[in-house]
C-alpha positions in Angstrom: 24.4 -32.9 19.7 21.4 -32.9 22.0 21.3 -35.0 25.1 17.8 -35.6 26.9 18.5 -38.4 29.2 15.3 -38.2 31.2 13.0 -38.9 28.4 15.0 -41.7 26.5 16.6 -42.2 23.2 14.7 -40.3 20.7 15.8 -40.3 17.2 15.4 -36.8 17.0 18.1 -36.2 19.7 20.7 -37.8 17.5 23.3 -35.4 15.4 21.6 -34.5 12.1 22.6 -36.2 9.0 22.2 -33.1 6.8 23.7 -29.6 6.7 22.1 -26.5 5.7 25.8 -24.8 5.0 26.5 -22.8 2.2 28.7 -24.6 -0.5 32.1 -23.6 -1.2 33.3 -20.6 -3.6 34.1 -22.8 -6.0 30.8 -25.1 -5.9 28.7 -22.0 -5.9 30.9 -20.8 -9.1 30.1 -23.8 -11.1 26.0 -23.3 -9.8 26.4 -19.9 -11.6 28.0 -21.3 -14.7 25.4 -24.0 -15.0 22.7 -21.7 -14.5 24.2 -19.5 -17.2 24.2 -22.5 -19.7 20.8 -23.6 -18.4 19.0 -20.1 -19.2 20.6 -20.5 -22.6 19.2 -23.6 -23.4 15.8 -22.7 -21.6 15.3 -19.7 -24.0 16.7 -21.5 -26.9 13.8 -24.2 -26.5 11.2 -21.6 -26.0 12.2 -19.8 -29.1 12.3 -22.8 -31.1 8.7 -23.9 -29.7 7.3 -20.4 -30.7 7.4 -20.3 -34.1 4.6 -20.7 -36.3 5.1 -24.1 -38.0 5.4 -25.9 -34.9 1.7 -25.2 -34.4 -0.3 -28.5 -34.1 -3.8 -28.3 -32.7 -4.1 -24.9 -31.7 -5.8 -25.3 -28.1 -3.3 -28.3 -27.1 -0.1 -25.8 -28.5 -1.3 -23.1 -26.3 -1.9 -25.0 -23.4 1.8 -26.5 -23.6 3.3 -23.2 -24.4 1.7 -21.8 -21.1 3.0 -24.9 -19.3 6.2 -24.7 -20.8 6.6 -20.6 -20.0 5.6 -21.2 -16.9 8.0 -23.9 -16.0 10.7 -22.0 -17.9 10.1 -19.3 -15.7 10.4 -21.3 -12.4 13.6 -22.9 -13.6 15.0 -19.3 -14.4 13.7 -18.1 -10.8 15.6 -21.1 -9.2 18.5 -20.4 -11.2 18.4 -16.5 -10.0 17.9 -17.8 -6.2 20.5 -20.3 -5.9 23.1 -18.1 -7.8 23.3 -16.2 -4.7 24.0 -17.2 -0.8 24.2 -15.8 2.7 27.2 -16.8 4.8 25.5 -16.2 8.0 27.4 -17.8 11.3 25.6 -18.3 14.7 26.3 -15.3 17.0 25.5 -14.8 20.9 23.7 -12.1 22.0 25.1 -9.4 24.5 24.4 -10.6 28.2 21.2 -12.8 28.7 18.2 -11.3 27.3 14.6 -12.5 28.4 13.2 -15.0 25.7 9.5 -16.5 25.8 9.8 -19.8 24.2 6.3 -20.8 22.9 5.4 -24.7 22.0 1.8 -24.5 20.6 0.1 -28.3 21.1 -3.5 -29.3 20.0 -4.0 -33.1 20.0 -0.3 -34.4 19.6 0.8 -37.4 22.1 2.7 -36.6 25.4 5.7 -38.6 24.3 6.1 -36.6 21.1 5.7 -33.2 23.2 7.7 -34.0 26.3 11.3 -34.4 24.4 10.6 -30.7 23.0 9.5 -29.4 26.2 12.7 -30.7 28.3 14.8 -29.5 25.5 13.5 -26.1 25.6 14.3 -25.9 29.4 17.8 -26.7 28.7 18.2 -23.9 26.2 21.3 -21.5 26.9 22.3 -18.1 26.5 19.1 -16.5 27.7 16.7 -16.3 30.7 14.2 -18.7 29.3 10.6 -18.8 30.3 9.0 -22.0 28.6 5.4 -22.1 28.0 3.2 -24.9 26.7 0.3 -23.7 24.7 -2.4 -26.4 24.9 -5.2 -26.1 22.7 -6.7 -29.6 23.5 -6.7 -29.0 27.3 -5.5 -32.4 28.0 -5.1 -33.2 31.5 -1.8 -35.2 30.7 -0.3 -32.6 28.9 -0.9 -30.0 32.1 0.8 -32.8 34.4 3.7 -33.1 32.0 4.2 -29.5 31.9 4.0 -29.2 35.5 6.5 -32.1 36.1 9.1 -30.0 34.2 8.7 -26.9 35.5 7.3 -24.9 32.3 4.1 -22.7 32.3 1.0 -24.2 31.1 -1.4 -21.9 29.0 -4.8 -23.1 28.1 -7.3 -20.9 26.4 -11.3 -21.3 26.4 -12.2 -19.9 23.1 -10.5 -21.9 20.5 -10.3 -19.5 17.0 -7.7 -19.1 14.5 -6.1 -22.5 15.3 -2.3 -22.6 15.9 -2.3 -18.4 15.0 -4.7 -18.0 17.6 -3.1 -19.9 19.9 0.0 -18.3 19.6 -1.4 -14.9 19.8 -3.3 -15.7 22.8 0.3 -16.5 24.5 1.8 -13.1 23.4 -0.8 -11.4 25.1 0.3 -13.2 28.4 4.0 -13.1 27.9 6.1 -10.2 28.0 9.9 -11.1 26.8 11.6 -8.8 24.3 12.0 -12.0 22.1 9.9 -14.9 21.3 10.9 -18.5 20.1 8.4 -20.8 18.7 9.0 -24.5 18.0 6.4 -27.0 16.9 5.8 -29.5 19.5 7.9 -32.4 17.6 10.9 -30.1 17.0 13.6 -30.3 19.8 15.8 -27.7 20.2 19.7 -28.0 20.3 21.0 -26.3 23.7 22.5 -23.6 21.8 19.7 -22.7 19.8 19.2 -19.4 21.4 23.1 -18.6 21.4 23.2 -19.2 17.7 20.3 -17.0 17.2 20.0 -14.2 19.2 23.4 -12.3 18.2 21.8 -11.4 14.8 19.1 -9.4 16.5 22.0 -6.8 17.4 20.7 -5.4 14.1 17.4 -3.2 15.3 16.0 -4.0 11.7 16.0 -7.8 12.0 12.6 -8.8 13.6 13.0 -12.8 12.6 15.6 -15.3 12.6 14.6 -18.5 10.8 16.8 -21.7 11.1 16.0 -24.9 9.1 13.8 -27.9 9.7 15.0 -31.3 9.5 13.3 -34.5 10.0 14.8 -36.7 12.3 12.9 -40.0 11.2 14.3 -39.3 7.3 16.3 -42.2 7.4 13.6 -44.7 9.2 10.5 -44.0 7.1 10.1 -43.8 3.0 7.7 -41.1 3.3 9.4 -39.2 5.8 12.6 -39.2 3.8 11.3 -38.1 0.7 9.7 -35.1 2.4 12.8 -34.3 4.0 14.7 -34.4 1.0 12.4 -32.1 -0.5 12.9 -29.9 2.7 16.6 -29.9 2.3 16.3 -28.3 -1.3 14.6 -25.6 0.2 16.2 -25.1 3.7 19.6 -25.4 1.5 20.3 -23.3 -1.6 16.9 -21.6 -2.2 16.5 -20.4 1.8 19.9 -19.1 1.5 19.4 -17.3 -1.8 16.1 -16.1 -1.0 18.0 -14.5 2.5 20.5 -12.9 0.2 17.6 -11.1 -1.6 16.0 -10.2 1.4 13.0 -12.4 0.9 13.1 -15.0 3.4 9.8 -16.2 5.1 8.7 -17.5 8.4 8.3 -21.1 8.1 6.3 -21.8 11.1 8.8 -23.4 13.8 12.5 -23.2 14.9 12.5 -19.5 14.8 12.9 -16.2 17.1 11.2 -13.0 16.7 11.8 -9.6 18.0 8.3 -9.0 20.1 8.3 -5.4 18.9 8.0 -6.6 15.2 5.5 -9.3 15.9 3.2 -6.8 17.9 3.8 -4.2 15.1 2.4 -7.0 12.8 -0.5 -7.5 14.7 0.7 -10.9 15.7 0.2 -14.1 13.5 -2.6 -13.8 10.9 -5.7 -16.0 12.3 -7.6 -16.2 8.6 -4.7 -18.0 6.9 -3.6 -21.5 6.6 -0.1 -20.4 6.1 0.1 -17.8 9.1 4.2 -17.9 8.7 4.0 -16.8 5.3 1.3 -14.2 5.7 3.2 -12.9 8.6 6.6 -12.5 6.7 5.1 -10.2 4.3 3.7 -8.1 6.9 6.7 -7.8 8.4 8.7 -7.0 5.5 6.2 -4.5 4.5 6.4 -2.7 8.0 10.4 -2.5 7.2 11.7 -5.7 9.1 14.5 -7.7 7.7 14.0 -11.5 8.1 17.4 -13.4 8.6 18.1 -17.2 7.7 20.5 -18.8 9.8 21.7 -22.0 8.0 22.4 -24.4 10.7 20.3 -27.3 11.9 19.5 -26.3 15.3 16.3 -28.4 15.8 15.1 -31.5 14.5 11.5 -32.5 14.3 9.2 -35.3 12.9 8.3 -35.8 9.4 5.0 -37.1 7.7 4.9 -41.0 8.0 2.5 -42.0 6.1 0.6 -40.6 2.6 -2.5 -39.4 4.0 0.0 -37.1 6.3 2.1 -35.9 3.6 -1.0 -35.1 1.5 -2.7 -33.1 4.2 0.4 -31.1 4.9 0.8 -30.4 1.2 -2.7 -29.6 0.8 -2.7 -26.9 3.5 0.7 -25.2 2.2 -0.5 -25.3 -1.2 -4.2 -23.6 -0.7 -2.5 -21.3 1.9 0.1 -20.1 -0.5 -1.8 -19.9 -3.4 -4.6 -17.8 -1.7 -1.7 -15.3 -0.5 -1.1 -14.4 -4.2 -3.2 -11.3 -4.2 -1.7 -10.0 -1.0 1.6 -10.7 -2.7 1.0 -8.6 -5.3 -0.7 -5.7 -3.3 2.5 -5.7 -1.0 4.5 -2.9 -0.9 7.8 -4.7 -1.2 11.0 -4.2 -3.2 11.0 -5.7 -6.4 13.4 -8.7 -5.6 11.3 -9.6 -2.7 8.0 -9.5 -4.4 9.3 -11.9 -7.4 11.1 -14.3 -4.4 7.4 -14.6 -2.9 5.4 -15.1 -6.0 8.0 -17.7 -7.2 7.5 -19.7 -3.6 3.6 -19.4 -4.0 3.3 -20.1 -7.7 5.1 -23.3 -7.1 1.9 -24.9 -6.1 0.6 -24.5 -9.5 3.3 -26.8 -10.6 0.8 -29.8 -10.4 -1.3 -28.4 -13.4 1.6 -28.7 -15.8 2.1 -32.4 -14.5 -1.8 -33.1 -15.2 -1.4 -31.5 -18.9 2.3 -33.4 -19.5 0.4 -36.9 -18.5 -2.7 -36.0 -20.8 -0.8 -34.9 -23.9 0.5 -38.5 -25.0 -3.1 -39.9 -23.9 -5.1 -37.5 -26.1 -2.3 -38.3 -29.1 -2.8 -41.7 -28.7 -6.4 -41.8 -28.6 -7.5 -39.0 -31.2 -4.5 -38.2 -33.2 -4.5 -34.5 -31.8 -1.1 -33.1 -31.0 0.2 -29.7 -30.1 3.7 -29.7 -32.1 3.6 -30.6 -35.6 6.1 -30.3 -38.4 8.8 -32.2 -36.2 9.7 -35.5 -35.3 10.3 -36.7 -31.7 14.0 -36.8 -32.4 13.8 -32.7 -32.9 11.8 -32.2 -30.2 14.0 -33.8 -27.8 16.9 -32.3 -29.5 15.7 -28.9 -28.4 13.8 -30.0 -25.1 16.5 -32.5 -23.1 19.3 -30.1 -23.0 17.1 -27.4 -21.0 15.4 -30.1 -18.9 18.5 -32.2 -18.2 20.5 -29.1 -17.1 17.3 -28.0 -14.9 17.4 -31.4 -13.1 21.2 -31.1 -13.0 21.0 -27.6 -11.5 18.5 -29.3 -8.8 21.1 -32.0 -7.8 24.1 -29.7 -7.5 22.1 -26.9 -5.6 20.7 -29.5 -3.4 24.5 -30.9 -3.0 23.1 -34.7 -3.1 20.3 -34.2 -0.9 17.6 -34.0 -3.2 16.5 -37.8 -4.2 14.9 -39.8 -6.8 11.8 -40.5 -4.3 11.7 -36.9 -3.4 11.0 -35.9 -7.0 8.8 -38.8 -7.6 6.8 -38.0 -4.8 6.0 -34.6 -5.8 5.3 -35.7 -9.2 2.7 -38.0 -8.0 1.0 -35.4 -5.7 0.3 -33.2 -8.6 -3.3 -33.7 -8.0 -2.9 -31.6 -4.7 -2.0 -28.5 -6.4 -5.1 -28.4 -8.9 -7.5 -29.1 -5.7 -5.9 -26.5 -3.8 -6.1 -24.1 -6.9 -9.8 -25.0 -7.5 -10.3 -24.5 -3.4 -8.9 -20.9 -3.5 -10.9 -19.9 -6.5 -13.9 -21.1 -5.1 -13.2 -19.1 -2.3 -13.5 -22.2 0.2 -11.3 -21.0 3.4 -9.9 -24.4 4.1 -9.2 -25.8 7.4 -5.9 -26.0 9.5 -5.4 -29.4 10.2 -2.1 -30.8 12.3 0.2 -32.8 10.5 -0.3 -36.6 12.3 3.2 -37.5 14.2 2.7 -41.1 13.6 2.2 -43.1 10.4 -0.5 -45.6 9.8 0.3 -49.2 8.7 -1.1 -50.7 5.7 -2.0 -49.4 2.3 -3.9 -45.9 1.9 -5.0 -46.0 -1.4 -7.5 -42.9 -0.7 -4.3 -40.5 -0.4 -3.1 -41.4 -3.8 -6.4 -42.1 -5.9 -6.2 -39.4 -8.3 -2.6 -40.4 -9.2 -3.9 -44.1 -9.2 -6.5 -43.3 -11.7 -4.3 -41.5 -13.7 -1.8 -44.2 -13.8 -4.4 -46.7 -14.9 -5.9 -44.5 -17.3 -2.3 -44.1 -18.9 -1.5 -48.0 -18.9 -5.2 -48.6 -20.7 -4.5 -46.0 -23.2 -0.8 -47.3 -24.2 -2.5 -51.1 -24.3 -5.1 -49.8 -26.6 -2.9 -47.6 -28.9 -0.3 -50.5 -28.9 -3.4 -52.8 -30.1 -4.4 -50.3 -32.8 -1.6 -48.5 -34.3 2.3 -49.2 -34.1 3.7 -46.0 -36.0 6.4 -44.4 -34.9 4.2 -41.5 -33.4 2.1 -43.9 -31.5 5.1 -45.8 -29.9 7.1 -41.9 -29.1 3.7 -41.3 -27.0 3.4 -44.6 -25.8 6.9 -44.2 -24.4 6.2 -40.9 -22.9 3.2 -42.2 -21.2 5.0 -45.3 -19.8 7.8 -42.6 -18.2 4.8 -40.9 -16.5 3.5 -44.1 -15.2 6.8 -44.8 -13.9 7.4 -41.9 -12.0 3.5 -41.9 -10.6 4.4 -45.7 -9.4 7.3 -44.3 -7.7 5.7 -41.9 -6.0 2.7 -44.1 -4.9 4.8 -46.9 -3.7 4.5 -46.0 0.2 0.9 -45.7 -0.1 0.5 -48.7 -2.5 2.7 -51.1 0.0 2.1 -49.2 3.5 4.7 -47.7 6.2 6.8 -50.5 7.2 8.7 -48.5 9.7 5.5 -46.9 11.7 5.4 -49.6 14.4 9.0 -49.5 15.1 8.7 -45.6 15.0 5.6 -45.7 17.5 7.5 -48.1 19.8 10.5 -46.2 20.1 8.3 -43.3 21.3 6.5 -45.4 23.7 9.8 -45.7 25.5 10.2 -42.0 26.2 7.4 -42.1 28.6 8.8 -45.1 30.4 
């Protein structure tokens, strides 16, 4: 538990309600058996689908086959990743090494940043020098830093966003280890005690710990985003670590300075500077380690606009890194793992296609698969899809929720937009995720999904009015499922953020 009495009662300081700890050997065995059965079902479905007599409209069939192959590859990749796990435990360093703790800030409120600064000054297990890196040049931020006795670093040339801010500080510090925390992520006092011992291995250049959103249980959007994070920082991150492919995730991490300097610091031209840095470190021969212990708690996006902004940056940054991954001199396991992470942000294209197919069938009669009924299709597709969902539930140990799935589904347009931006070579802009939710509906944040849902409802009504054949009814049912999931994902934007005012009020109390 983190206790920071001087700055009040912040929800980030309570014990986390989620653990990234590895599963029992029995649970891991069950997941492996589930993965094996799922792989058989997935390959069986594809084998059935690619038979010549299944081809309906050639263009639609080709698009469907491409989408299904993409999703099967990612399902196989998920099962492959989660079938192994690391069981790292916290380890203290020998003696008390020097550590520079860097907290980059741009325009965040002082009451959000202050608990992180105070917690950083109370880190144990090392001789700590805390530096607040203020890229916004706020006098209030400077006063707060001096009040808590931490170094205040301000730069005059604002280039490279967060990466440039950190690089500027690296040139002005000298400790052999560097810890980085986003300004809203409050570290536990034993953070360094649990991390630094892993650097006894001279090849380890990075130790990454999970991200957890302390506002997950008081805000609908933050809760769904936290569930998505829990799936990644649980079985996926442990599996990547087991295969030598864990990457830097932007906060709650410790670097060996030698590794950072050899990599040339954080890459300033990328929207996902942490992901790109990991590629460079691993190409240089440095190992990355993942410690599955929640040792810091942050603030997740509290409204749909904030969530969309965050996901847009991640999607565009990771997709633009694909050429670098393909060129990287990495072991094949690590390269495949990085490709799986980057290409995940193409998933929105498959969602768009799946929504379009029933509408096309209802309006034009064209369909991708012929010579089979809905019952025959479901007999092949449902086992594979059901086992894939079950695997996510088992791998997530109950942390991945329906709301998390619906939010991801309704965010399909973010992946589409990010892909187009990358193909157009638009550089994008690093945008800090807002730390406070905005009350009231946010239709602009979900308008593509709102249009898609409206179009599907209109097509369903038109189809039922003109034709009630089994084929039309089947496709109306598929469209209705899509509308239901879209509605669930858009719900926070349509109804507004109910808890934003309460969260803001608690944070205002921090400064009292």
